[in-house]
PANU-447503 format. One record per residue: residue number from 1; y, x, z of N, C-alpha, C in turn; residue in three letters. Coordinates in Angstrom, 3 decimals, decimal comma. Each point is the difference from the previous one (the first is absolute). Layout:
N
<node><k>NUM</k><n_yy>Y</n_yy><n_xx>X</n_xx><n_zz>Z</n_zz><ca_yy>Y</ca_yy><ca_xx>X</ca_xx><ca_zz>Z</ca_zz><c_yy>Y</c_yy><c_xx>X</c_xx><c_zz>Z</c_zz><r>Ala</r></node>
...
//
This chain:
88
<node><k>1</k><n_yy>124,758</n_yy><n_xx>65,291</n_xx><n_zz>166,522</n_zz><ca_yy>-1,330</ca_yy><ca_xx>-0,373</ca_xx><ca_zz>0,480</ca_zz><c_yy>-0,955</c_yy><c_xx>0,910</c_xx><c_zz>0,595</c_zz><r>Ile</r></node>
<node><k>2</k><n_yy>-0,459</n_yy><n_xx>0,163</n_xx><n_zz>1,240</n_zz><ca_yy>-0,873</ca_yy><ca_xx>1,025</ca_xx><ca_zz>0,220</ca_zz><c_yy>-1,355</c_yy><c_xx>-0,630</c_xx><c_zz>0,358</c_zz><r>Asp</r></node>
<node><k>3</k><n_yy>-1,074</n_yy><n_xx>0,920</n_xx><n_zz>0,268</n_zz><ca_yy>-1,340</ca_yy><ca_xx>-0,263</ca_xx><ca_zz>0,106</ca_zz><c_yy>-0,576</c_yy><c_xx>0,608</c_xx><c_zz>1,359</c_zz><r>Asn</r></node>
<node><k>4</k><n_yy>0,946</n_yy><n_xx>0,162</n_xx><n_zz>1,085</n_zz><ca_yy>-0,386</ca_yy><ca_xx>0,798</ca_xx><ca_zz>1,097</ca_zz><c_yy>-1,304</c_yy><c_xx>-0,573</c_xx><c_zz>0,652</c_zz><r>Asn</r></node>
<node><k>5</k><n_yy>-0,167</n_yy><n_xx>-1,274</n_xx><n_zz>-0,139</n_zz><ca_yy>-1,288</ca_yy><ca_xx>-0,392</ca_xx><ca_zz>0,893</ca_zz><c_yy>-1,297</c_yy><c_xx>0,400</c_xx><c_zz>-0,768</c_zz><r>Leu</r></node>
<node><k>6</k><n_yy>0,069</n_yy><n_xx>-0,018</n_xx><n_zz>-1,439</n_zz><ca_yy>-1,244</ca_yy><ca_xx>0,439</ca_xx><ca_zz>-0,544</ca_zz><c_yy>0,106</c_yy><c_xx>1,749</c_xx><c_zz>0,017</c_zz><r>Val</r></node>
<node><k>7</k><n_yy>1,140</n_yy><n_xx>0,579</n_xx><n_zz>0,014</n_zz><ca_yy>-0,208</ca_yy><ca_xx>1,540</ca_xx><ca_zz>0,219</ca_zz><c_yy>-0,495</c_yy><c_xx>0,193</c_xx><c_zz>1,415</c_zz><r>Glu</r></node>
<node><k>8</k><n_yy>0,392</n_yy><n_xx>-0,575</n_xx><n_zz>1,008</n_zz><ca_yy>-0,525</ca_yy><ca_xx>0,212</ca_xx><ca_zz>1,318</ca_zz><c_yy>-1,576</c_yy><c_xx>-0,061</c_xx><c_zz>-0,041</c_zz><r>Arg</r></node>
<node><k>9</k><n_yy>-0,500</n_yy><n_xx>-1,159</n_xx><n_zz>-0,662</n_zz><ca_yy>-1,345</ca_yy><ca_xx>-0,215</ca_xx><ca_zz>0,128</ca_zz><c_yy>-0,735</c_yy><c_xx>1,144</c_xx><c_zz>-0,779</c_zz><r>Ala</r></node>
<node><k>10</k><n_yy>0,384</n_yy><n_xx>0,504</n_xx><n_zz>-1,159</n_zz><ca_yy>-0,399</ca_yy><ca_xx>1,105</ca_xx><ca_zz>-0,700</ca_zz><c_yy>-0,101</c_yy><c_xx>1,122</c_xx><c_zz>0,795</c_zz><r>Leu</r></node>
<node><k>11</k><n_yy>1,211</n_yy><n_xx>0,372</n_xx><n_zz>0,783</n_zz><ca_yy>0,036</ca_yy><ca_xx>1,086</ca_xx><ca_zz>0,752</ca_zz><c_yy>-1,200</c_yy><c_xx>0,077</c_xx><c_zz>0,995</c_zz><r>Lys</r></node>
<node><k>12</k><n_yy>-0,335</n_yy><n_xx>-1,160</n_xx><n_zz>0,536</n_zz><ca_yy>-1,106</ca_yy><ca_xx>0,004</ca_xx><ca_zz>1,072</ca_zz><c_yy>-1,373</c_yy><c_xx>0,456</c_xx><c_zz>-0,621</c_zz><r>Lys</r></node>
<node><k>13</k><n_yy>-0,169</n_yy><n_xx>-0,644</n_xx><n_zz>-1,217</n_zz><ca_yy>-1,339</ca_yy><ca_xx>0,238</ca_xx><ca_zz>-0,856</ca_zz><c_yy>0,179</c_yy><c_xx>1,474</c_xx><c_zz>-0,218</c_zz><r>Ala</r></node>
<node><k>14</k><n_yy>0,902</n_yy><n_xx>0,529</n_xx><n_zz>-0,625</n_zz><ca_yy>0,029</ca_yy><ca_xx>1,318</ca_xx><ca_zz>-0,270</ca_zz><c_yy>-0,518</c_yy><c_xx>1,034</c_xx><c_zz>1,104</c_zz><r>Ile</r></node>
<node><k>15</k><n_yy>0,959</n_yy><n_xx>-0,376</n_xx><n_zz>1,182</n_zz><ca_yy>-0,226</ca_yy><ca_xx>0,751</ca_xx><ca_zz>1,211</ca_zz><c_yy>-1,548</c_yy><c_xx>-0,033</c_xx><c_zz>0,270</c_zz><r>Leu</r></node>
<node><k>16</k><n_yy>-0,649</n_yy><n_xx>-1,255</n_xx><n_zz>0,117</n_zz><ca_yy>-1,189</ca_yy><ca_xx>-0,127</ca_xx><ca_zz>0,184</ca_zz><c_yy>-0,923</c_yy><c_xx>0,742</c_xx><c_zz>-0,916</c_zz><r>His</r></node>
<node><k>17</k><n_yy>0,242</n_yy><n_xx>0,115</n_xx><n_zz>-1,235</n_zz><ca_yy>-0,877</ca_yy><ca_xx>0,693</ca_xx><ca_zz>-0,784</ca_zz><c_yy>0,223</c_yy><c_xx>1,544</c_xx><c_zz>0,150</c_zz><r>Arg</r></node>
<node><k>18</k><n_yy>1,035</n_yy><n_xx>0,460</n_xx><n_zz>0,268</n_zz><ca_yy>0,206</ca_yy><ca_xx>1,325</ca_xx><ca_zz>0,272</ca_zz><c_yy>-0,947</c_yy><c_xx>0,280</c_xx><c_zz>1,375</c_zz><r>Arg</r></node>
<node><k>19</k><n_yy>0,339</n_yy><n_xx>-0,682</n_xx><n_zz>0,908</n_zz><ca_yy>-0,966</ca_yy><ca_xx>0,169</ca_xx><ca_zz>1,257</ca_zz><c_yy>-1,354</c_yy><c_xx>-0,019</c_xx><c_zz>-0,394</c_zz><r>Asn</r></node>
<node><k>20</k><n_yy>-0,413</n_yy><n_xx>-0,863</n_xx><n_zz>-0,650</n_zz><ca_yy>-1,442</ca_yy><ca_xx>-0,321</ca_xx><ca_zz>-0,201</ca_zz><c_yy>-0,756</c_yy><c_xx>1,236</c_xx><c_zz>-0,514</c_zz><r>Ser</r></node>
<node><k>21</k><n_yy>0,657</n_yy><n_xx>0,953</n_xx><n_zz>-0,643</n_zz><ca_yy>-0,661</ca_yy><ca_xx>1,270</ca_xx><ca_zz>-0,347</ca_zz><c_yy>-0,744</c_yy><c_xx>0,541</c_xx><c_zz>1,049</c_zz><r>Leu</r></node>
<node><k>22</k><n_yy>0,200</n_yy><n_xx>-0,250</n_xx><n_zz>1,403</n_zz><ca_yy>-0,359</ca_yy><ca_xx>0,799</ca_xx><ca_zz>1,062</ca_zz><c_yy>-1,145</c_yy><c_xx>-0,783</c_xx><c_zz>0,636</c_zz><r>Phe</r></node>
<node><k>23</k><n_yy>-0,547</n_yy><n_xx>-1,200</n_xx><n_zz>-0,472</n_zz><ca_yy>-1,248</ca_yy><ca_xx>-0,531</ca_xx><ca_zz>0,509</ca_zz><c_yy>-1,089</c_yy><c_xx>0,729</c_xx><c_zz>-0,320</c_zz><r>Tyr</r></node>
<node><k>24</k><n_yy>-1,018</n_yy><n_xx>-0,008</n_xx><n_zz>0,863</n_zz><ca_yy>-1,090</ca_yy><ca_xx>0,885</ca_xx><ca_zz>-0,087</ca_zz><c_yy>-1,139</c_yy><c_xx>-0,687</c_xx><c_zz>-0,547</c_zz><r>Arg</r></node>
<node><k>25</k><n_yy>-0,074</n_yy><n_xx>-1,569</n_xx><n_zz>-0,079</n_zz><ca_yy>-0,946</ca_yy><ca_xx>-0,588</ca_xx><ca_zz>-0,298</ca_zz><c_yy>0,566</c_yy><c_xx>-1,215</c_xx><c_zz>-0,742</c_zz><r>Thr</r></node>
<node><k>26</k><n_yy>-0,676</n_yy><n_xx>-0,707</n_xx><n_zz>-1,012</n_zz><ca_yy>0,328</ca_yy><ca_xx>-1,102</ca_xx><ca_zz>-0,597</ca_zz><c_yy>0,064</c_yy><c_xx>-1,071</c_xx><c_zz>0,945</c_zz><r>Arg</r></node>
<node><k>27</k><n_yy>-0,857</n_yy><n_xx>-0,149</n_xx><n_zz>1,104</n_zz><ca_yy>0,192</ca_yy><ca_xx>-1,083</ca_xx><ca_zz>0,854</ca_zz><c_yy>1,399</c_yy><c_xx>0,163</c_xx><c_zz>0,766</c_zz><r>Asn</r></node>
<node><k>28</k><n_yy>0,300</n_yy><n_xx>1,312</n_xx><n_zz>0,444</n_zz><ca_yy>1,251</ca_yy><ca_xx>0,212</ca_xx><ca_zz>0,646</ca_zz><c_yy>1,229</c_yy><c_xx>-0,377</c_xx><c_zz>-0,925</c_zz><r>Gly</r></node>
<node><k>29</k><n_yy>-0,109</n_yy><n_xx>0,189</n_xx><n_zz>-1,251</n_zz><ca_yy>1,026</ca_yy><ca_xx>-0,409</ca_xx><ca_zz>-1,070</ca_zz><c_yy>-0,002</c_yy><c_xx>-1,493</c_xx><c_zz>0,031</c_zz><r>Ala</r></node>
<node><k>30</k><n_yy>-1,039</n_yy><n_xx>-0,738</n_xx><n_zz>0,044</n_zz><ca_yy>-0,271</ca_yy><ca_xx>-1,453</ca_xx><ca_zz>0,137</ca_zz><c_yy>0,831</c_yy><c_xx>-0,430</c_xx><c_zz>1,021</c_zz><r>Arg</r></node>
<node><k>31</k><n_yy>-0,145</n_yy><n_xx>0,466</n_xx><n_zz>1,272</n_zz><ca_yy>0,503</ca_yy><ca_xx>-0,430</ca_xx><ca_zz>1,107</ca_zz><c_yy>1,514</c_yy><c_xx>0,250</c_xx><c_zz>-0,025</c_zz><r>Met</r></node>
<node><k>32</k><n_yy>0,442</n_yy><n_xx>1,157</n_xx><n_zz>-0,481</n_zz><ca_yy>1,385</ca_yy><ca_xx>0,336</ca_xx><ca_zz>-0,131</ca_zz><c_yy>0,709</c_yy><c_xx>-1,123</c_xx><c_zz>-0,916</c_zz><r>Gly</r></node>
<node><k>33</k><n_yy>-0,849</n_yy><n_xx>-0,384</n_xx><n_zz>-1,032</n_zz><ca_yy>0,551</ca_yy><ca_xx>-1,064</ca_xx><ca_zz>-0,835</ca_zz><c_yy>0,230</c_yy><c_xx>-1,213</c_xx><c_zz>0,746</c_zz><r>Asp</r></node>
<node><k>34</k><n_yy>-1,030</n_yy><n_xx>-0,235</n_xx><n_zz>0,593</n_zz><ca_yy>0,048</ca_yy><ca_xx>-1,606</ca_xx><ca_zz>0,821</ca_zz><c_yy>1,316</c_yy><c_xx>0,055</c_xx><c_zz>0,920</c_zz><r>Leu</r></node>
<node><k>35</k><n_yy>-0,012</n_yy><n_xx>1,126</n_xx><n_zz>0,766</n_zz><ca_yy>1,215</ca_yy><ca_xx>0,094</ca_xx><ca_zz>0,896</ca_zz><c_yy>1,103</c_yy><c_xx>-0,012</c_xx><c_zz>-0,485</c_zz><r>Phe</r></node>
<node><k>36</k><n_yy>0,291</n_yy><n_xx>0,580</n_xx><n_zz>-1,183</n_zz><ca_yy>1,158</ca_yy><ca_xx>0,212</ca_xx><ca_zz>-0,704</ca_zz><c_yy>0,480</c_yy><c_xx>-1,440</c_xx><c_zz>-0,553</c_zz><r>Met</r></node>
<node><k>37</k><n_yy>-1,075</n_yy><n_xx>-0,781</n_xx><n_zz>-0,562</n_zz><ca_yy>0,287</ca_yy><ca_xx>-1,326</ca_xx><ca_zz>-0,363</ca_zz><c_yy>0,256</c_yy><c_xx>-0,919</c_xx><c_zz>1,014</c_zz><r>Ser</r></node>
<node><k>38</k><n_yy>-0,634</n_yy><n_xx>0,203</n_xx><n_zz>1,334</n_zz><ca_yy>0,396</ca_yy><ca_xx>-0,992</ca_xx><ca_zz>1,196</ca_zz><c_yy>1,194</c_yy><c_xx>0,237</c_xx><c_zz>0,498</c_zz><r>Leu</r></node>
<node><k>39</k><n_yy>0,547</n_yy><n_xx>1,323</n_xx><n_zz>0,026</n_zz><ca_yy>1,157</ca_yy><ca_xx>0,303</ca_xx><ca_zz>0,416</ca_zz><c_yy>1,231</c_yy><c_xx>-0,506</c_xx><c_zz>-0,942</c_zz><r>Ile</r></node>
<node><k>40</k><n_yy>-0,139</n_yy><n_xx>0,199</n_xx><n_zz>-1,369</n_zz><ca_yy>0,990</ca_yy><ca_xx>-0,504</ca_xx><ca_zz>-0,798</ca_zz><c_yy>0,089</c_yy><c_xx>-1,617</c_xx><c_zz>0,109</c_zz><r>His</r></node>
<node><k>41</k><n_yy>-0,997</n_yy><n_xx>-0,641</n_xx><n_zz>0,171</n_zz><ca_yy>-0,098</ca_yy><ca_xx>-1,348</ca_xx><ca_zz>0,010</ca_zz><c_yy>0,592</c_yy><c_xx>-0,433</c_xx><c_zz>1,336</c_zz><r>Thr</r></node>
<node><k>42</k><n_yy>-0,080</n_yy><n_xx>0,565</n_xx><n_zz>1,072</n_zz><ca_yy>0,782</ca_yy><ca_xx>-0,181</ca_xx><ca_zz>1,198</ca_zz><c_yy>1,439</c_yy><c_xx>0,033</c_xx><c_zz>-0,121</c_zz><r>Cys</r></node>
<node><k>43</k><n_yy>0,515</n_yy><n_xx>1,177</n_xx><n_zz>-0,567</n_zz><ca_yy>1,170</ca_yy><ca_xx>0,196</ca_xx><ca_zz>-0,430</ca_zz><c_yy>0,663</c_yy><c_xx>-0,986</c_xx><c_zz>-0,729</c_zz><r>Glu</r></node>
<node><k>44</k><n_yy>-0,714</n_yy><n_xx>-0,608</n_xx><n_zz>-1,195</n_zz><ca_yy>0,565</ca_yy><ca_xx>-0,764</ca_xx><ca_zz>-0,832</ca_zz><c_yy>0,398</c_yy><c_xx>-1,606</c_xx><c_zz>0,960</c_zz><r>Leu</r></node>
<node><k>45</k><n_yy>-1,109</n_yy><n_xx>-0,108</n_xx><n_zz>0,839</n_zz><ca_yy>0,431</ca_yy><ca_xx>-1,204</ca_xx><ca_zz>0,697</ca_zz><c_yy>0,632</c_yy><c_xx>0,085</c_xx><c_zz>1,450</c_zz><r>Asn</r></node>
<node><k>46</k><n_yy>0,686</n_yy><n_xx>1,352</n_xx><n_zz>0,100</n_zz><ca_yy>0,887</ca_yy><ca_xx>0,001</ca_xx><ca_zz>1,246</ca_zz><c_yy>-0,644</c_yy><c_xx>0,088</c_xx><c_zz>1,096</c_zz><r>Gly</r></node>
<node><k>47</k><n_yy>-1,298</n_yy><n_xx>0,731</n_xx><n_zz>0,002</n_zz><ca_yy>-0,786</ca_yy><ca_xx>-0,056</ca_xx><ca_zz>1,292</ca_zz><c_yy>-0,110</c_yy><c_xx>1,666</c_xx><c_zz>0,299</c_zz><r>Val</r></node>
<node><k>48</k><n_yy>0,118</n_yy><n_xx>0,480</n_xx><n_zz>1,256</n_zz><ca_yy>-0,235</ca_yy><ca_xx>1,357</ca_xx><ca_zz>0,143</ca_zz><c_yy>-1,569</c_yy><c_xx>0,263</c_xx><c_zz>0,024</c_zz><r>Asn</r></node>
<node><k>49</k><n_yy>-0,300</n_yy><n_xx>0,991</n_xx><n_zz>-0,961</n_zz><ca_yy>-1,371</ca_yy><ca_xx>0,312</ca_xx><ca_zz>-0,355</ca_zz><c_yy>-0,753</c_yy><c_xx>0,448</c_xx><c_zz>1,463</c_zz><r>Pro</r></node>
<node><k>50</k><n_yy>0,567</n_yy><n_xx>0,556</n_xx><n_zz>0,796</n_zz><ca_yy>-0,654</ca_yy><ca_xx>0,632</ca_xx><ca_zz>1,270</ca_zz><c_yy>-0,340</c_yy><c_xx>-0,996</c_xx><c_zz>0,859</c_zz><r>Phe</r></node>
<node><k>51</k><n_yy>0,961</n_yy><n_xx>-0,865</n_xx><n_zz>0,285</n_zz><ca_yy>-0,211</ca_yy><ca_xx>-1,078</ca_xx><ca_zz>0,873</ca_zz><c_yy>-0,925</c_yy><c_xx>-0,993</c_xx><c_zz>-0,574</c_zz><r>Asp</r></node>
<node><k>52</k><n_yy>-0,133</n_yy><n_xx>-0,098</n_xx><n_zz>-1,174</n_zz><ca_yy>-0,930</ca_yy><ca_xx>-0,959</ca_xx><ca_zz>-0,817</ca_zz><c_yy>-1,483</c_yy><c_xx>0,477</c_xx><c_zz>0,315</c_zz><r>Tyr</r></node>
<node><k>53</k><n_yy>-0,204</n_yy><n_xx>1,347</n_xx><n_zz>-0,230</n_zz><ca_yy>-1,206</ca_yy><ca_xx>0,511</ca_xx><ca_zz>0,108</ca_zz><c_yy>-0,452</c_yy><c_xx>-0,014</c_xx><c_zz>1,502</c_zz><r>Leu</r></node>
<node><k>54</k><n_yy>0,895</n_yy><n_xx>0,306</n_xx><n_zz>0,710</n_zz><ca_yy>-0,436</ca_yy><ca_xx>-0,030</ca_xx><ca_zz>1,715</ca_zz><c_yy>-0,499</c_yy><c_xx>-1,592</c_xx><c_zz>0,271</c_zz><r>Ile</r></node>
<node><k>55</k><n_yy>0,772</n_yy><n_xx>-0,902</n_xx><n_zz>-0,641</n_zz><ca_yy>-0,454</ca_yy><ca_xx>-1,423</ca_xx><ca_zz>0,412</ca_zz><c_yy>-1,354</c_yy><c_xx>-0,411</c_xx><c_zz>-0,746</c_zz><r>Glu</r></node>
<node><k>56</k><n_yy>-0,316</n_yy><n_xx>0,489</n_xx><n_zz>-1,303</n_zz><ca_yy>-1,270</ca_yy><ca_xx>-0,092</ca_xx><ca_zz>-0,481</ca_zz><c_yy>-0,911</c_yy><c_xx>0,564</c_xx><c_zz>0,916</c_zz><r>Leu</r></node>
<node><k>57</k><n_yy>0,175</n_yy><n_xx>1,071</n_xx><n_zz>0,633</n_zz><ca_yy>-1,107</ca_yy><ca_xx>0,819</ca_xx><ca_zz>0,831</ca_zz><c_yy>-0,182</c_yy><c_xx>-0,709</c_xx><c_zz>1,298</c_zz><r>Gln</r></node>
<node><k>58</k><n_yy>1,205</n_yy><n_xx>-0,641</n_xx><n_zz>0,412</n_zz><ca_yy>-0,239</ca_yy><ca_xx>-0,674</ca_xx><ca_zz>1,436</ca_zz><c_yy>-0,775</c_yy><c_xx>-1,349</c_xx><c_zz>-0,412</c_zz><r>Arg</r></node>
<node><k>59</k><n_yy>0,286</n_yy><n_xx>-0,486</n_xx><n_zz>-1,208</n_zz><ca_yy>-0,851</ca_yy><ca_xx>-1,512</ca_xx><ca_zz>-0,037</ca_zz><c_yy>-1,103</c_yy><c_xx>0,204</c_xx><c_zz>-1,134</c_zz><r>His</r></node>
<node><k>60</k><n_yy>-0,664</n_yy><n_xx>0,978</n_xx><n_zz>0,105</n_zz><ca_yy>-1,213</ca_yy><ca_xx>0,511</ca_xx><ca_zz>-0,896</ca_zz><c_yy>-1,032</c_yy><c_xx>-1,378</c_xx><c_zz>-0,070</c_zz><r>Ala</r></node>
<node><k>61</k><n_yy>-0,076</n_yy><n_xx>-0,563</n_xx><n_zz>1,061</n_zz><ca_yy>-0,970</ca_yy><ca_xx>-1,033</ca_xx><ca_zz>-0,123</ca_zz><c_yy>0,584</c_yy><c_xx>-1,237</c_xx><c_zz>-0,587</c_zz><r>Glu</r></node>
<node><k>62</k><n_yy>1,060</n_yy><n_xx>-0,504</n_xx><n_zz>0,253</n_zz><ca_yy>0,664</ca_yy><ca_xx>-0,833</ca_xx><ca_zz>-0,690</ca_zz><c_yy>0,042</c_yy><c_xx>0,119</c_xx><c_zz>-1,392</c_zz><r>Glu</r></node>
<node><k>63</k><n_yy>0,132</n_yy><n_xx>1,255</n_xx><n_zz>-0,335</n_zz><ca_yy>0,620</ca_yy><ca_xx>0,441</ca_xx><ca_zz>-1,191</ca_zz><c_yy>-1,564</c_yy><c_xx>-0,228</c_xx><c_zz>-0,975</c_zz><r>Leu</r></node>
<node><k>64</k><n_yy>-0,911</n_yy><n_xx>0,308</n_xx><n_zz>0,582</n_zz><ca_yy>-1,378</ca_yy><ca_xx>-0,151</ca_xx><ca_zz>-0,663</ca_zz><c_yy>-0,446</c_yy><c_xx>-1,532</c_xx><c_zz>-0,287</c_zz><r>Lys</r></node>
<node><k>65</k><n_yy>0,538</n_yy><n_xx>-0,787</n_xx><n_zz>0,989</n_zz><ca_yy>-0,238</ca_yy><ca_xx>-1,412</ca_xx><ca_zz>-0,232</ca_zz><c_yy>0,832</c_yy><c_xx>-0,772</c_xx><c_zz>-1,101</c_zz><r>Gln</r></node>
<node><k>66</k><n_yy>1,170</n_yy><n_xx>0,334</n_xx><n_zz>-0,252</n_zz><ca_yy>0,900</ca_yy><ca_xx>-0,417</ca_xx><ca_zz>-0,964</ca_zz><c_yy>1,041</c_yy><c_xx>1,033</c_xx><c_zz>-0,576</c_zz><r>Ser</r></node>
<node><k>67</k><n_yy>-0,601</n_yy><n_xx>0,882</n_xx><n_zz>-0,772</n_zz><ca_yy>1,048</ca_yy><ca_xx>0,995</ca_xx><ca_zz>-0,580</ca_zz><c_yy>1,249</c_yy><c_xx>-0,614</c_xx><c_zz>-0,553</c_zz><r>Pro</r></node>
<node><k>68</k><n_yy>0,044</n_yy><n_xx>-1,104</n_xx><n_zz>-0,679</n_zz><ca_yy>1,225</ca_yy><ca_xx>-0,303</ca_xx><ca_zz>-0,809</ca_zz><c_yy>0,983</c_yy><c_xx>-0,389</c_xx><c_zz>1,008</c_zz><r>Ser</r></node>
<node><k>69</k><n_yy>-0,088</n_yy><n_xx>-0,344</n_xx><n_zz>1,159</n_zz><ca_yy>0,864</ca_yy><ca_xx>-0,206</ca_xx><ca_zz>0,994</ca_zz><c_yy>0,842</c_yy><c_xx>1,294</c_xx><c_zz>0,453</c_zz><r>Glu</r></node>
<node><k>70</k><n_yy>-0,538</n_yy><n_xx>1,121</n_xx><n_zz>-0,320</n_zz><ca_yy>0,541</ca_yy><ca_xx>1,181</ca_xx><ca_zz>0,423</ca_zz><c_yy>0,374</c_yy><c_xx>0,891</c_xx><c_zz>-0,944</c_zz><r>Trp</r></node>
<node><k>71</k><n_yy>0,778</n_yy><n_xx>-0,835</n_xx><n_zz>-1,170</n_zz><ca_yy>0,739</ca_yy><ca_xx>1,059</ca_xx><ca_zz>-0,954</ca_zz><c_yy>1,411</c_yy><c_xx>0,099</c_xx><c_zz>0,386</c_zz><r>Met</r></node>
<node><k>72</k><n_yy>0,490</n_yy><n_xx>1,237</n_xx><n_zz>-0,393</n_zz><ca_yy>1,318</ca_yy><ca_xx>0,513</ca_xx><ca_zz>0,442</ca_zz><c_yy>1,113</c_yy><c_xx>-1,240</c_xx><c_zz>-0,054</c_zz><r>Pro</r></node>
<node><k>73</k><n_yy>-0,065</n_yy><n_xx>-0,990</n_xx><n_zz>-0,916</n_zz><ca_yy>0,875</ca_yy><ca_xx>-0,942</ca_xx><ca_zz>-0,226</ca_zz><c_yy>-0,170</c_yy><c_xx>-1,229</c_xx><c_zz>0,957</c_zz><r>Trp</r></node>
<node><k>74</k><n_yy>-1,017</n_yy><n_xx>-0,130</n_xx><n_zz>0,839</n_zz><ca_yy>-0,312</ca_yy><ca_xx>-1,112</ca_xx><ca_zz>0,845</ca_zz><c_yy>-0,637</c_yy><c_xx>0,267</c_xx><c_zz>1,304</c_zz><r>Asn</r></node>
<node><k>75</k><n_yy>-0,268</n_yy><n_xx>1,292</n_xx><n_zz>0,372</n_zz><ca_yy>-0,724</ca_yy><ca_xx>0,456</ca_xx><ca_zz>1,186</ca_zz><c_yy>1,054</c_yy><c_xx>-0,420</c_xx><c_zz>1,246</c_zz><r>Tyr</r></node>
<node><k>76</k><n_yy>1,225</n_yy><n_xx>0,044</n_xx><n_zz>-0,210</n_zz><ca_yy>0,792</ca_yy><ca_xx>-0,279</ca_xx><ca_zz>1,324</ca_zz><c_yy>-0,201</c_yy><c_xx>-1,316</c_xx><c_zz>0,306</c_zz><r>Arg</r></node>
<node><k>77</k><n_yy>-0,200</n_yy><n_xx>-1,192</n_xx><n_zz>-0,898</n_zz><ca_yy>-0,177</ca_yy><ca_xx>-1,301</ca_xx><ca_zz>0,304</ca_zz><c_yy>-1,455</c_yy><c_xx>-0,111</c_xx><c_zz>0,682</c_zz><r>Glu</r></node>
<node><k>78</k><n_yy>-0,877</n_yy><n_xx>1,036</n_xx><n_zz>-0,375</n_zz><ca_yy>-1,225</ca_yy><ca_xx>-0,137</ca_xx><ca_zz>0,522</ca_zz><c_yy>0,151</c_yy><c_xx>0,544</c_xx><c_zz>1,544</c_zz><r>Thr</r></node>
<node><k>79</k><n_yy>0,689</n_yy><n_xx>0,933</n_xx><n_zz>0,245</n_zz><ca_yy>0,152</ca_yy><ca_xx>0,444</ca_xx><ca_zz>1,216</ca_zz><c_yy>0,925</c_yy><c_xx>-0,789</c_xx><c_zz>0,860</c_zz><r>Leu</r></node>
<node><k>80</k><n_yy>0,632</n_yy><n_xx>-0,732</n_xx><n_zz>-0,437</n_zz><ca_yy>0,906</ca_yy><ca_xx>-1,052</ca_xx><ca_zz>0,846</ca_zz><c_yy>-1,114</c_yy><c_xx>-1,071</c_xx><c_zz>0,261</c_zz><r>Ala</r></node>
<node><k>81</k><n_yy>-0,858</n_yy><n_xx>-0,413</n_xx><n_zz>-0,837</n_zz><ca_yy>-1,018</ca_yy><ca_xx>-1,162</ca_xx><ca_zz>0,404</ca_zz><c_yy>-0,930</c_yy><c_xx>0,534</c_xx><c_zz>1,057</c_zz><r>Arg</r></node>
<node><k>82</k><n_yy>-0,349</n_yy><n_xx>1,101</n_xx><n_zz>-0,206</n_zz><ca_yy>-1,009</ca_yy><ca_xx>0,585</ca_xx><ca_zz>1,059</ca_zz><c_yy>0,758</c_yy><c_xx>0,250</c_xx><c_zz>1,296</c_zz><r>Leu</r></node>
<node><k>83</k><n_yy>1,143</n_yy><n_xx>0,118</n_xx><n_zz>0,039</n_zz><ca_yy>0,666</ca_yy><ca_xx>0,113</ca_xx><ca_zz>1,405</ca_zz><c_yy>0,404</c_yy><c_xx>-1,361</c_xx><c_zz>0,591</c_zz><r>Ala</r></node>
<node><k>84</k><n_yy>0,085</n_yy><n_xx>-1,280</n_xx><n_zz>-0,745</n_zz><ca_yy>0,320</ca_yy><ca_xx>-0,991</ca_xx><ca_zz>0,475</ca_zz><c_yy>-1,049</c_yy><c_xx>-0,443</c_xx><c_zz>1,134</c_zz><r>Arg</r></node>
<node><k>85</k><n_yy>-1,239</n_yy><n_xx>-0,052</n_xx><n_zz>-0,167</n_zz><ca_yy>-1,048</ca_yy><ca_xx>-0,562</ca_xx><ca_zz>0,874</ca_zz><c_yy>0,012</c_yy><c_xx>0,887</c_xx><c_zz>1,462</c_zz><r>Pro</r></node>
<node><k>86</k><n_yy>0,458</n_yy><n_xx>1,372</n_xx><n_zz>-0,039</n_zz><ca_yy>0,032</ca_yy><ca_xx>0,768</ca_xx><ca_zz>1,069</ca_zz><c_yy>1,277</c_yy><c_xx>-0,490</c_xx><c_zz>0,826</c_zz><r>Ala</r></node>
<node><k>87</k><n_yy>1,145</n_yy><n_xx>-0,359</n_xx><n_zz>-0,504</n_zz><ca_yy>1,101</ca_yy><ca_xx>-0,300</ca_xx><ca_zz>0,609</ca_zz><c_yy>-0,112</c_yy><c_xx>-1,633</c_xx><c_zz>0,431</c_zz><r>Ala</r></node>
<node><k>88</k><n_yy>-0,885</n_yy><n_xx>-0,754</n_xx><n_zz>-0,446</n_zz><ca_yy>-0,202</ca_yy><ca_xx>-1,337</ca_xx><ca_zz>0,566</ca_zz><c_yy>-0,455</c_yy><c_xx>0,031</c_xx><c_zz>1,283</c_zz><r>Ala</r></node>
//
């Protein structure tokens, strides 16, 4: 029996901890933690983090209106729903 999934998750946390030594401010460290968490959540849900963040920026107004529809596990359905009226 192996535990590769947990070991990979721990490796990301350890790498982030090592890199966080170089943040200049607490706010910078907080932002680094936020993005690390977001990127890891994307990876766990089979989403490309870069593409996800691009779509969040493109749809910033819609995101403000309903943030729960823009989570990594359901944002593709939201994009498809937004694209339907334009195609009709």
